[in-house]
All heavy atoms as a GROMACS GRO file, in nm:
protein
  559
    1ILE      N    1   0.086  -0.116   0.000
    1ILE     CA    2  -0.003   0.002   0.000
    1ILE      C    3   0.094   0.122   0.004
    1ILE      O    4   0.180   0.141   0.091
    1ILE     CB    5  -0.093   0.004   0.123
    1ILE    CG1    6  -0.194  -0.119   0.119
    1ILE    CG2    7  -0.170   0.133   0.128
    1ILE    CD1    8  -0.280  -0.126   0.244
    2ARG      N    9   0.066   0.214  -0.093
    2ARG     CA   10   0.146   0.335  -0.107
    2ARG      C   11   0.048   0.444  -0.069
    2ARG      O   12  -0.055   0.462  -0.122
    2ARG     CB   13   0.197   0.354  -0.245
    2ARG     CG   14   0.277   0.482  -0.274
    2ARG     CD   15   0.331   0.488  -0.413
    2ARG     NE   16   0.421   0.593  -0.423
    2ARG     CZ   17   0.387   0.709  -0.475
    2ARG    NH1   18   0.265   0.741  -0.500
    2ARG    NH2   19   0.478   0.810  -0.492
    3VAL      N   20   0.096   0.528   0.027
    3VAL     CA   21   0.014   0.638   0.076
    3VAL      C   22   0.086   0.768   0.046
    3VAL      O   23   0.202   0.787   0.086
    3VAL     CB   24  -0.019   0.631   0.230
    3VAL    CG1   25  -0.094   0.747   0.281
    3VAL    CG2   26  -0.084   0.503   0.266
    4GLN      N   27   0.020   0.860  -0.026
    4GLN     CA   28   0.080   0.992  -0.060
    4GLN      C   29  -0.028   1.092  -0.091
    4GLN      O   30  -0.116   1.060  -0.165
    4GLN     CB   31   0.182   0.980  -0.177
    4GLN     CG   32   0.249   1.111  -0.203
    4GLN     CD   33   0.351   1.099  -0.312
    4GLN    OE1   34   0.368   0.987  -0.375
    4GLN    NE2   35   0.422   1.207  -0.345
    5GLY      N   36  -0.010   1.213  -0.040
    5GLY     CA   37  -0.108   1.315  -0.072
    5GLY      C   38  -0.249   1.284  -0.048
    5GLY      O   39  -0.341   1.326  -0.130
    6GLY      N   40  -0.288   1.219   0.051
    6GLY     CA   41  -0.426   1.183   0.081
    6GLY      C   42  -0.485   1.074   0.001
    6GLY      O   43  -0.604   1.058  -0.012
    7TYR      N   44  -0.399   0.988  -0.056
    7TYR     CA   45  -0.448   0.882  -0.141
    7TYR      C   46  -0.362   0.750  -0.112
    7TYR      O   47  -0.248   0.764  -0.098
    7TYR     CB   48  -0.428   0.922  -0.288
    7TYR     CG   49  -0.499   0.819  -0.390
    7TYR    CD1   50  -0.640   0.818  -0.402
    7TYR    CD2   51  -0.420   0.730  -0.462
    7TYR    CE1   52  -0.697   0.740  -0.489
    7TYR    CE2   53  -0.487   0.650  -0.555
    7TYR     CZ   54  -0.621   0.651  -0.567
    7TYR     OH   55  -0.684   0.561  -0.657
    8ALA      N   56  -0.435   0.646  -0.100
    8ALA     CA   57  -0.362   0.512  -0.078
    8ALA      C   58  -0.388   0.424  -0.196
    8ALA      O   59  -0.505   0.407  -0.243
    8ALA     CB   60  -0.415   0.448   0.051
    9GLU      N   61  -0.281   0.358  -0.244
    9GLU     CA   62  -0.302   0.273  -0.362
    9GLU      C   63  -0.235   0.135  -0.340
    9GLU      O   64  -0.134   0.127  -0.265
    9GLU     CB   65  -0.243   0.332  -0.493
    9GLU     CG   66  -0.100   0.355  -0.488
    9GLU     CD   67  -0.045   0.422  -0.616
    9GLU    OE1   68  -0.131   0.448  -0.711
    9GLU    OE2   69   0.066   0.452  -0.627
   10VAL      N   70  -0.295   0.034  -0.396
   10VAL     CA   71  -0.240  -0.097  -0.387
   10VAL      C   72  -0.152  -0.119  -0.515
   10VAL      O   73  -0.194  -0.086  -0.631
   10VAL     CB   74  -0.355  -0.204  -0.396
   10VAL    CG1   75  -0.294  -0.344  -0.409
   10VAL    CG2   76  -0.439  -0.196  -0.274
   11GLN      N   77  -0.025  -0.160  -0.489
   11GLN     CA   78   0.054  -0.200  -0.605
   11GLN      C   79   0.108  -0.340  -0.579
   11GLN      O   80   0.156  -0.371  -0.473
   11GLN     CB   81   0.180  -0.109  -0.610
   11GLN     CG   82   0.130   0.030  -0.659
   11GLN     CD   83   0.259   0.114  -0.696
   11GLN    OE1   84   0.368   0.067  -0.709
   11GLN    NE2   85   0.240   0.243  -0.717
   12GLU      N   86   0.082  -0.425  -0.673
   12GLU     CA   87   0.132  -0.567  -0.664
   12GLU      C   88   0.239  -0.586  -0.777
   12GLU      O   89   0.202  -0.568  -0.898
   12GLU     CB   90   0.015  -0.667  -0.683
   12GLU     CG   91  -0.080  -0.656  -0.567
   12GLU     CD   92  -0.198  -0.751  -0.588
   12GLU    OE1   93  -0.226  -0.788  -0.699
   12GLU    OE2   94  -0.255  -0.789  -0.478
   13ASN      N   95   0.357  -0.619  -0.739
   13ASN     CA   96   0.461  -0.637  -0.839
   13ASN      C   97   0.480  -0.512  -0.934
   13ASN      O   98   0.500  -0.526  -1.051
   13ASN     CB   99   0.449  -0.764  -0.921
   13ASN     CG  100   0.458  -0.890  -0.835
   13ASN    OD1  101   0.544  -0.890  -0.748
   13ASN    ND2  102   0.377  -0.990  -0.868
   14GLY      N  103   0.457  -0.396  -0.868
   14GLY     CA  104   0.477  -0.265  -0.948
   14GLY      C  105   0.354  -0.237  -1.032
   14GLY      O  106   0.356  -0.135  -1.108
   15VAL      N  107   0.242  -0.305  -1.031
   15VAL     CA  108   0.122  -0.282  -1.110
   15VAL      C  109   0.014  -0.217  -1.017
   15VAL      O  110  -0.020  -0.274  -0.903
   15VAL     CB  111   0.068  -0.407  -1.177
   15VAL    CG1  112  -0.060  -0.383  -1.255
   15VAL    CG2  113   0.175  -0.476  -1.268
   16HIS      N  114  -0.037  -0.099  -1.061
   16HIS     CA  115  -0.145  -0.033  -0.984
   16HIS      C  116  -0.264  -0.127  -0.986
   16HIS      O  117  -0.310  -0.160  -1.093
   16HIS     CB  118  -0.164   0.099  -1.043
   16HIS     CG  119  -0.277   0.178  -0.970
   16HIS    ND1  120  -0.408   0.171  -1.000
   16HIS    CD2  121  -0.275   0.257  -0.857
   16HIS    CE1  122  -0.482   0.244  -0.915
   16HIS    NE2  123  -0.391   0.297  -0.830
   17ARG      N  124  -0.321  -0.160  -0.872
   17ARG     CA  125  -0.442  -0.242  -0.861
   17ARG      C  126  -0.568  -0.175  -0.811
   17ARG      O  127  -0.676  -0.225  -0.822
   17ARG     CB  128  -0.416  -0.364  -0.775
   17ARG     CG  129  -0.304  -0.454  -0.823
   17ARG     CD  130  -0.340  -0.510  -0.953
   17ARG     NE  131  -0.243  -0.623  -0.991
   17ARG     CZ  132  -0.237  -0.679  -1.100
   17ARG    NH1  133  -0.338  -0.661  -1.197
   17ARG    NH2  134  -0.146  -0.765  -1.133
   18GLY      N  135  -0.557  -0.056  -0.754
   18GLY     CA  136  -0.668   0.010  -0.704
   18GLY      C  137  -0.628   0.110  -0.599
   18GLY      O  138  -0.514   0.107  -0.551
   19GLY      N  139  -0.716   0.209  -0.569
   19GLY     CA  140  -0.682   0.303  -0.472
   19GLY      C  141  -0.810   0.368  -0.405
   19GLY      O  142  -0.923   0.344  -0.447
   20ILE      N  143  -0.777   0.447  -0.298
   20ILE     CA  144  -0.885   0.504  -0.222
   20ILE      C  145  -0.835   0.624  -0.143
   20ILE      O  146  -0.716   0.630  -0.109
   20ILE     CB  147  -0.940   0.402  -0.118
   20ILE    CG1  148  -1.080   0.446  -0.051
   20ILE    CG2  149  -0.840   0.366  -0.013
   20ILE    CD1  150  -1.150   0.332   0.008
   21PRO      N  151  -0.917   0.729  -0.123
   21PRO     CA  152  -0.870   0.848  -0.044
   21PRO      C  153  -0.826   0.799   0.098
   21PRO      O  154  -0.890   0.704   0.153
   21PRO     CB  155  -0.993   0.935  -0.032
   21PRO     CG  156  -1.074   0.899  -0.151
   21PRO     CD  157  -1.051   0.752  -0.168
   22ALA      N  158  -0.729   0.855   0.158
   22ALA     CA  159  -0.681   0.818   0.295
   22ALA      C  160  -0.662   0.951   0.370
   22ALA      O  161  -0.633   1.056   0.311
   22ALA     CB  162  -0.557   0.736   0.282
   23ALA      N  163  -0.672   0.935   0.505
   23ALA     CA  164  -0.651   1.049   0.588
   23ALA      C  165  -0.582   1.002   0.718
   23ALA      O  166  -0.580   0.881   0.748
   23ALA     CB  167  -0.789   1.117   0.629
   24ALA      N  168  -0.536   1.105   0.803
   24ALA     CA  169  -0.474   1.058   0.926
   24ALA      C  170  -0.575   0.971   1.009
   24ALA      O  171  -0.692   0.997   1.014
   24ALA     CB  172  -0.443   1.190   1.009
   25GLY      N  173  -0.522   0.867   1.059
   25GLY     CA  174  -0.604   0.770   1.132
   25GLY      C  175  -0.666   0.663   1.057
   25GLY      O  176  -0.734   0.568   1.115
   26SER      N  177  -0.654   0.664   0.932
   26SER     CA  178  -0.698   0.551   0.846
   26SER      C  179  -0.636   0.420   0.887
   26SER      O  180  -0.518   0.412   0.918
   26SER     CB  181  -0.673   0.570   0.697
   26SER     OG  182  -0.741   0.686   0.646
   27VAL      N  183  -0.719   0.315   0.888
   27VAL     CA  184  -0.669   0.175   0.923
   27VAL      C  185  -0.680   0.094   0.808
   27VAL      O  186  -0.790   0.080   0.749
   27VAL     CB  187  -0.756   0.118   1.042
   27VAL    CG1  188  -0.710  -0.018   1.074
   27VAL    CG2  189  -0.737   0.204   1.165
   28PHE      N  190  -0.564   0.041   0.759
   28PHE     CA  191  -0.558  -0.053   0.642
   28PHE      C  192  -0.546  -0.194   0.688
   28PHE      O  193  -0.482  -0.223   0.793
   28PHE     CB  194  -0.443  -0.012   0.552
   28PHE     CG  195  -0.472   0.127   0.481
   28PHE    CD1  196  -0.414   0.239   0.545
   28PHE    CD2  197  -0.540   0.135   0.371
   28PHE    CE1  198  -0.437   0.363   0.495
   28PHE    CE2  199  -0.559   0.257   0.318
   28PHE     CZ  200  -0.510   0.372   0.369
   29ARG      N  201  -0.602  -0.283   0.608
   29ARG     CA  202  -0.586  -0.427   0.640
   29ARG      C  203  -0.565  -0.508   0.508
   29ARG      O  204  -0.637  -0.479   0.409
   29ARG     CB  205  -0.706  -0.475   0.711
   29ARG     CG  206  -0.704  -0.621   0.744
   29ARG     CD  207  -0.830  -0.668   0.821
   29ARG     NE  208  -0.793  -0.788   0.900
   29ARG     CZ  209  -0.853  -0.833   1.006
   29ARG    NH1  210  -0.954  -0.757   1.049
   29ARG    NH2  211  -0.813  -0.934   1.060
   30ILE      N  212  -0.465  -0.594   0.515
   30ILE     CA  213  -0.448  -0.682   0.394
   30ILE      C  214  -0.475  -0.825   0.447
   30ILE      O  215  -0.418  -0.874   0.548
   30ILE     CB  216  -0.302  -0.679   0.349
   30ILE    CG1  217  -0.268  -0.529   0.309
   30ILE    CG2  218  -0.274  -0.776   0.230
   30ILE    CD1  219  -0.118  -0.508   0.285
   31THR      N  220  -0.560  -0.898   0.377
   31THR     CA  221  -0.604  -1.026   0.416
   31THR      C  222  -0.571  -1.132   0.304
   31THR      O  223  -0.612  -1.102   0.189
   31THR     CB  224  -0.750  -1.036   0.452
   31THR    OG1  225  -0.781  -0.936   0.547
   31THR    CG2  226  -0.787  -1.172   0.508
   32LEU      N  227  -0.513  -1.232   0.334
   32LEU     CA  228  -0.483  -1.350   0.235
   32LEU      C  229  -0.572  -1.462   0.275
   32LEU      O  230  -0.555  -1.517   0.388
   32LEU     CB  231  -0.340  -1.390   0.233
   32LEU     CG  232  -0.236  -1.282   0.184
   32LEU    CD1  233  -0.095  -1.323   0.208
   32LEU    CD2  234  -0.267  -1.263   0.031
   33SER      N  235  -0.664  -1.508   0.193
   33SER     CA  236  -0.744  -1.618   0.223
   33SER      C  237  -0.794  -1.690   0.092
   33SER      O  238  -0.841  -1.614   0.003
   33SER     CB  239  -0.872  -1.573   0.299
   33SER     OG  240  -0.956  -1.672   0.330
   34ASN      N  241  -0.791  -1.812   0.091
   34ASN     CA  242  -0.835  -1.896  -0.031
   34ASN      C  243  -0.780  -1.839  -0.158
   34ASN      O  244  -0.861  -1.816  -0.249
   34ASN     CB  245  -0.992  -1.894  -0.035
   34ASN     CG  246  -1.043  -1.964   0.099
   34ASN    OD1  247  -0.991  -2.061   0.145
   34ASN    ND2  248  -1.151  -1.917   0.147
   35ALA      N  249  -0.659  -1.815  -0.162
   35ALA     CA  250  -0.583  -1.763  -0.288
   35ALA      C  251  -0.634  -1.631  -0.334
   35ALA      O  252  -0.628  -1.598  -0.450
   35ALA     CB  253  -0.604  -1.869  -0.402
   36THR      N  254  -0.690  -1.547  -0.236
   36THR     CA  255  -0.734  -1.416  -0.268
   36THR      C  256  -0.673  -1.315  -0.177
   36THR      O  257  -0.663  -1.339  -0.054
   36THR     CB  258  -0.893  -1.404  -0.255
   36THR    OG1  259  -0.946  -1.496  -0.348
   36THR    CG2  260  -0.941  -1.260  -0.284
   37ALA      N  261  -0.615  -1.201  -0.227
   37ALA     CA  262  -0.562  -1.093  -0.145
   37ALA      C  263  -0.672  -0.981  -0.140
   37ALA      O  264  -0.718  -0.944  -0.249
   37ALA     CB  265  -0.437  -1.039  -0.209
   38SER      N  266  -0.707  -0.943  -0.024
   38SER     CA  267  -0.807  -0.843  -0.014
   38SER      C  268  -0.750  -0.725   0.064
   38SER      O  269  -0.683  -0.740   0.166
   38SER     CB  270  -0.936  -0.889   0.070
   38SER     OG  271  -0.985  -1.002  -0.001
   39TYR      N  272  -0.776  -0.600   0.022
   39TYR     CA  273  -0.728  -0.478   0.084
   39TYR      C  274  -0.840  -0.387   0.129
   39TYR      O  275  -0.938  -0.365   0.049
   39TYR     CB  276  -0.649  -0.396  -0.012
   39TYR     CG  277  -0.528  -0.467  -0.073
   39TYR    CD1  278  -0.538  -0.569  -0.175
   39TYR    CD2  279  -0.395  -0.447  -0.018
   39TYR    CE1  280  -0.430  -0.640  -0.214
   39TYR    CE2  281  -0.294  -0.507  -0.066
   39TYR     CZ  282  -0.300  -0.612  -0.170
   39TYR     OH  283  -0.199  -0.672  -0.217
   40SER      N  284  -0.847  -0.356   0.254
   40SER     CA  285  -0.958  -0.267   0.297
   40SER      C  286  -0.899  -0.150   0.381
   40SER      O  287  -0.788  -0.151   0.434
   40SER     CB  288  -1.045  -0.349   0.393
   40SER     OG  289  -0.977  -0.397   0.504
   41LYS      N  290  -0.978  -0.048   0.387
   41LYS     CA  291  -0.948   0.079   0.461
   41LYS      C  292  -1.070   0.104   0.557
   41LYS      O  293  -1.182   0.114   0.509
   41LYS     CB  294  -0.928   0.186   0.380
   41LYS     CG  295  -0.885   0.323   0.460
   41LYS     CD  296  -0.902   0.450   0.377
   41LYS     CE  297  -1.040   0.500   0.418
   41LYS     NZ  298  -1.067   0.634   0.373
   42ASP      N  299  -1.047   0.108   0.683
   42ASP     CA  300  -1.148   0.136   0.783
   42ASP      C  301  -1.262   0.047   0.765
   42ASP      O  302  -1.382   0.083   0.774
   42ASP     CB  303  -1.193   0.282   0.783
   42ASP     CG  304  -1.085   0.379   0.808
   42ASP    OD1  305  -0.994   0.342   0.892
   42ASP    OD2  306  -1.075   0.489   0.749
   43GLY      N  307  -1.240  -0.080   0.731
   43GLY     CA  308  -1.341  -0.186   0.721
   43GLY      C  309  -1.401  -0.193   0.582
   43GLY      O  310  -1.489  -0.277   0.551
   44PHE      N  311  -1.369  -0.104   0.484
   44PHE     CA  312  -1.428  -0.097   0.357
   44PHE      C  313  -1.331  -0.166   0.252
   44PHE      O  314  -1.226  -0.115   0.236
   44PHE     CB  315  -1.457   0.042   0.310
   44PHE     CG  316  -1.504   0.066   0.170
   44PHE    CD1  317  -1.637   0.034   0.131
   44PHE    CD2  318  -1.421   0.101   0.073
   44PHE    CE1  319  -1.674   0.049   0.000
   44PHE    CE2  320  -1.458   0.116  -0.062
   44PHE     CZ  321  -1.585   0.089  -0.096
   45LEU      N  322  -1.381  -0.273   0.189
   45LEU     CA  323  -1.299  -0.341   0.092
   45LEU      C  324  -1.278  -0.254  -0.033
   45LEU      O  325  -1.387  -0.216  -0.095
   45LEU     CB  326  -1.363  -0.476   0.054
   45LEU     CG  327  -1.291  -0.554  -0.052
   45LEU    CD1  328  -1.161  -0.612  -0.002
   45LEU    CD2  329  -1.376  -0.675  -0.098
   46PHE      N  330  -1.161  -0.223  -0.070
   46PHE     CA  331  -1.140  -0.145  -0.194
   46PHE      C  332  -1.068  -0.213  -0.306
   46PHE      O  333  -1.058  -0.161  -0.419
   46PHE     CB  334  -1.080  -0.004  -0.160
   46PHE     CG  335  -0.934  -0.009  -0.116
   46PHE    CD1  336  -0.834   0.009  -0.209
   46PHE    CD2  337  -0.903  -0.025   0.018
   46PHE    CE1  338  -0.701   0.021  -0.166
   46PHE    CE2  339  -0.772  -0.020   0.062
   46PHE     CZ  340  -0.674  -0.005  -0.032
   47TYR      N  341  -1.008  -0.330  -0.284
   47TYR     CA  342  -0.952  -0.407  -0.390
   47TYR      C  343  -0.945  -0.554  -0.338
   47TYR      O  344  -0.903  -0.581  -0.226
   47TYR     CB  345  -0.818  -0.359  -0.432
   47TYR     CG  346  -0.755  -0.451  -0.534
   47TYR    CD1  347  -0.800  -0.454  -0.659
   47TYR    CD2  348  -0.655  -0.539  -0.499
   47TYR    CE1  349  -0.746  -0.546  -0.752
   47TYR    CE2  350  -0.598  -0.633  -0.593
   47TYR     CZ  351  -0.646  -0.632  -0.721
   47TYR     OH  352  -0.594  -0.720  -0.805
   48SER      N  353  -0.971  -0.647  -0.435
   48SER     CA  354  -0.957  -0.791  -0.407
   48SER      C  355  -0.915  -0.853  -0.536
   48SER      O  356  -0.971  -0.830  -0.637
   48SER     CB  357  -1.088  -0.846  -0.356
   48SER     OG  358  -1.075  -0.982  -0.322
   49GLY      N  359  -0.815  -0.947  -0.535
   49GLY     CA  360  -0.768  -1.016  -0.647
   49GLY      C  361  -0.704  -1.145  -0.617
   49GLY      O  362  -0.673  -1.180  -0.503
   50SER      N  363  -0.670  -1.220  -0.715
   50SER     CA  364  -0.595  -1.346  -0.702
   50SER      C  365  -0.462  -1.324  -0.642
   50SER      O  366  -0.390  -1.230  -0.664
   50SER     CB  367  -0.578  -1.422  -0.839
   50SER     OG  368  -0.700  -1.438  -0.894
   51ALA      N  369  -0.427  -1.422  -0.547
   51ALA     CA  370  -0.295  -1.422  -0.484
   51ALA      C  371  -0.212  -1.545  -0.534
   51ALA      O  372  -0.277  -1.644  -0.548
   51ALA     CB  373  -0.311  -1.425  -0.328
   52SER      N  374  -0.091  -1.527  -0.554
   52SER     CA  375  -0.006  -1.643  -0.587
   52SER      C  376   0.011  -1.734  -0.477
   52SER      O  377  -0.030  -1.707  -0.362
   52SER     CB  378   0.119  -1.597  -0.648
   52SER     OG  379   0.194  -1.518  -0.547
   53ALA      N  380   0.084  -1.837  -0.498
   53ALA     CA  381   0.123  -1.934  -0.388
   53ALA      C  382   0.219  -1.881  -0.288
   53ALA      O  383   0.248  -1.940  -0.189
   53ALA     CB  384   0.166  -2.060  -0.447
   54GLY      N  385   0.282  -1.764  -0.314
   54GLY     CA  386   0.374  -1.714  -0.222
   54GLY      C  387   0.520  -1.723  -0.277
   54GLY      O  388   0.536  -1.789  -0.388
   55PRO      N  389   0.617  -1.689  -0.208
   55PRO     CA  390   0.618  -1.622  -0.078
   55PRO      C  391   0.564  -1.482  -0.092
   55PRO      O  392   0.558  -1.422  -0.199
   55PRO     CB  393   0.761  -1.629  -0.030
   55PRO     CG  394   0.834  -1.618  -0.164
   55PRO     CD  395   0.756  -1.704  -0.257
   56PHE      N  396   0.512  -1.429   0.022
   56PHE     CA  397   0.455  -1.296   0.026
   56PHE      C  398   0.540  -1.197   0.098
   56PHE      O  399   0.614  -1.224   0.190
   56PHE     CB  400   0.318  -1.297   0.093
   56PHE     CG  401   0.219  -1.392   0.023
   56PHE    CD1  402   0.193  -1.514   0.065
   56PHE    CD2  403   0.159  -1.350  -0.092
   56PHE    CE1  404   0.107  -1.599  -0.001
   56PHE    CE2  405   0.066  -1.430  -0.164
   56PHE     CZ  406   0.040  -1.556  -0.115
   57ALA      N  407   0.536  -1.075   0.047
   57ALA     CA  408   0.613  -0.964   0.115
   57ALA      C  409   0.512  -0.844   0.123
   57ALA      O  410   0.440  -0.819   0.034
   57ALA     CB  411   0.732  -0.923   0.027
   58PHE      N  412   0.509  -0.782   0.234
   58PHE     CA  413   0.422  -0.668   0.254
   58PHE      C  414   0.510  -0.541   0.288
   58PHE      O  415   0.613  -0.552   0.347
   58PHE     CB  416   0.330  -0.688   0.377
   58PHE     CG  417   0.240  -0.816   0.360
   58PHE    CD1  418   0.280  -0.923   0.408
   58PHE    CD2  419   0.122  -0.802   0.297
   58PHE    CE1  420   0.197  -1.036   0.395
   58PHE    CE2  421   0.042  -0.899   0.276
   58PHE     CZ  422   0.076  -1.026   0.325
   59ALA      N  423   0.462  -0.426   0.235
   59ALA     CA  424   0.536  -0.302   0.257
   59ALA      C  425   0.437  -0.188   0.262
   59ALA      O  426   0.331  -0.196   0.206
   59ALA     CB  427   0.630  -0.282   0.150
   60ALA      N  428   0.475  -0.088   0.337
   60ALA     CA  429   0.396   0.038   0.349
   60ALA      C  430   0.486   0.146   0.300
   60ALA      O  431   0.605   0.152   0.350
   60ALA     CB  432   0.346   0.065   0.487
   61LEU      N  433   0.453   0.222   0.207
   61LEU     CA  434   0.540   0.325   0.152
   61LEU      C  435   0.470   0.463   0.174
   61LEU      O  436   0.357   0.484   0.135
   61LEU     CB  437   0.564   0.310   0.007
   61LEU     CG  438   0.635   0.423  -0.069
   61LEU    CD1  439   0.776   0.429  -0.016
   61LEU    CD2  440   0.637   0.390  -0.214
   62PHE      N  441   0.535   0.554   0.244
   62PHE     CA  442   0.478   0.686   0.267
   62PHE      C  443   0.557   0.790   0.189
   62PHE      O  444   0.664   0.805   0.194
   62PHE     CB  445   0.488   0.715   0.421
   62PHE     CG  446   0.409   0.626   0.504
   62PHE    CD1  447   0.477   0.517   0.558
   62PHE    CD2  448   0.278   0.642   0.528
   62PHE    CE1  449   0.404   0.434   0.641
   62PHE    CE2  450   0.209   0.553   0.608
   62PHE     CZ  451   0.271   0.452   0.667
   63GLY      N  452   0.474   0.865   0.108
   63GLY     CA  453   0.530   0.976   0.031
   63GLY      C  454   0.532   1.114   0.094
   63GLY      O  455   0.577   1.208   0.034
   64ASN      N  456   0.492   1.119   0.224
   64ASN     CA  457   0.478   1.246   0.297
   64ASN      C  458   0.580   1.245   0.408
   64ASN      O  459   0.590   1.137   0.479
   64ASN     CB  460   0.334   1.272   0.349
   64ASN     CG  461   0.241   1.289   0.231
   64ASN    OD1  462   0.216   1.197   0.162
   64ASN    ND2  463   0.179   1.401   0.229
   65LEU      N  464   0.661   1.348   0.438
   65LEU     CA  465   0.761   1.351   0.545
   65LEU      C  466   0.699   1.332   0.680
   65LEU      O  467   0.769   1.276   0.767
   65LEU     CB  468   0.839   1.482   0.535
   65LEU     CG  469   0.922   1.496   0.410
   65LEU    CD1  470   0.991   1.636   0.415
   65LEU    CD2  471   1.034   1.386   0.397
   66ASP      N  472   0.580   1.377   0.702
   66ASP     CA  473   0.521   1.367   0.840
   66ASP      C  474   0.431   1.242   0.860
   66ASP      O  475   0.361   1.232   0.955
   66ASP     CB  476   0.437   1.490   0.869
   66ASP     CG  477   0.318   1.512   0.772
   66ASP    OD1  478   0.324   1.451   0.668
   66ASP    OD2  479   0.239   1.599   0.804
   67ALA      N  480   0.434   1.145   0.764
   67ALA     CA  481   0.359   1.026   0.774
   67ALA      C  482   0.414   0.927   0.877
   67ALA      O  483   0.538   0.935   0.901
   67ALA     CB  484   0.338   0.958   0.640
   68SER      N  485   0.332   0.841   0.928
   68SER     CA  486   0.392   0.739   1.025
   68SER      C  487   0.299   0.617   1.014
   68SER      O  488   0.187   0.616   0.956
   68SER     CB  489   0.388   0.794   1.172
   68SER     OG  490   0.252   0.821   1.208
   69ILE      N  491   0.348   0.512   1.073
   69ILE     CA  492   0.274   0.390   1.084
   69ILE      C  493   0.285   0.339   1.226
   69ILE      O  494   0.382   0.356   1.292
   69ILE     CB  495   0.335   0.284   0.986
   69ILE    CG1  496   0.242   0.156   0.974
   69ILE    CG2  497   0.475   0.252   1.018
   69ILE    CD1  498   0.279   0.065   0.866
   70SER      N  499   0.170   0.282   1.273
   70SER     CA  500   0.168   0.231   1.413
   70SER      C  501   0.077   0.110   1.426
   70SER      O  502  -0.004   0.083   1.333
   70SER     CB  503   0.125   0.339   1.505
   70SER     OG  504  -0.006   0.381   1.472
   71ASN      N  505   0.090   0.036   1.530
   71ASN     CA  506   0.009  -0.088   1.563
   71ASN      C  507   0.009  -0.176   1.451
   71ASN      O  508  -0.098  -0.231   1.412
   71ASN     CB  509  -0.140  -0.031   1.590
   71ASN     CG  510  -0.135   0.059   1.709
   71ASN    OD1  511  -0.068   0.032   1.808
   71ASN    ND2  512  -0.222   0.158   1.708
   72VAL      N  513   0.125  -0.209   1.391
   72VAL     CA  514   0.139  -0.311   1.285
   72VAL      C  515   0.130  -0.448   1.342
   72VAL      O  516   0.181  -0.474   1.447
   72VAL     CB  517   0.273  -0.286   1.218
   72VAL    CG1  518   0.296  -0.401   1.110
   72VAL    CG2  519   0.276  -0.159   1.144
   73MET      N  520   0.049  -0.533   1.282
   73MET     CA  521   0.040  -0.671   1.331
   73MET      C  522   0.038  -0.765   1.200
   73MET      O  523  -0.029  -0.739   1.105
   73MET     CB  524  -0.094  -0.695   1.403
   73MET     CG  525  -0.105  -0.838   1.448
   73MET     SD  526  -0.258  -0.868   1.551
   73MET     CE  527  -0.374  -0.754   1.495
   74ILE      N  528   0.119  -0.870   1.213
   74ILE     CA  529   0.122  -0.978   1.109
   74ILE      C  530   0.084  -1.095   1.186
   74ILE      O  531   0.151  -1.133   1.281
   74ILE     CB  532   0.259  -0.994   1.041
   74ILE    CG1  533   0.297  -0.856   0.968
   74ILE    CG2  534   0.257  -1.108   0.946
   74ILE    CD1  535   0.430  -0.852   0.906
   75ALA      N  536  -0.033  -1.160   1.135
   75ALA     CA  537  -0.068  -1.276   1.211
   75ALA      C  538  -0.115  -1.386   1.118
   75ALA      O  539  -0.160  -1.355   1.007
   75ALA     CB  540  -0.207  -1.229   1.299
   76SER      N  541  -0.124  -1.508   1.168
   76SER     CA  542  -0.166  -1.616   1.093
   76SER      C  543  -0.298  -1.667   1.153
   76SER      O  544  -0.311  -1.676   1.278
   76SER     CB  545  -0.062  -1.737   1.094
   76SER     OG  546  -0.124  -1.850   1.040
   77GLY      N  547  -0.404  -1.695   1.074
   77GLY     CA  548  -0.529  -1.746   1.125
   77GLY      C  549  -0.522  -1.896   1.151
   77GLY      O  550  -0.630  -1.956   1.190
   78GLN      N  551  -0.411  -1.953   1.142
   78GLN     CA  552  -0.398  -2.105   1.158
   78GLN      C  553  -0.371  -2.132   1.300
   78GLN      O  554  -0.309  -2.076   1.375
   78GLN     CB  555  -0.284  -2.163   1.074
   78GLN     CG  556  -0.319  -2.137   0.935
   78GLN     CD  557  -0.200  -2.193   0.840
   78GLN    OE1  558  -0.103  -2.255   0.891
   78GLN    NE2  559  -0.211  -2.177   0.711
   0.00000   0.00000   0.00000
């Protein structure tokens, strides 16, 4: 997820897959389930697509100097 200038976008392997307006306090979630990657902001699904078999890497990219990330969690539902 790339966040810059009030906009968050999904990029998979350098390909733009979707985006949504973002603001301070926005909560993003990436879920992998049944070969599908789903991206949501504040509980609203804004992109969903096929996921490969892995391995997976996640990154958050901020284009604003005053941006931050907090309360990061990587968990397995198994």
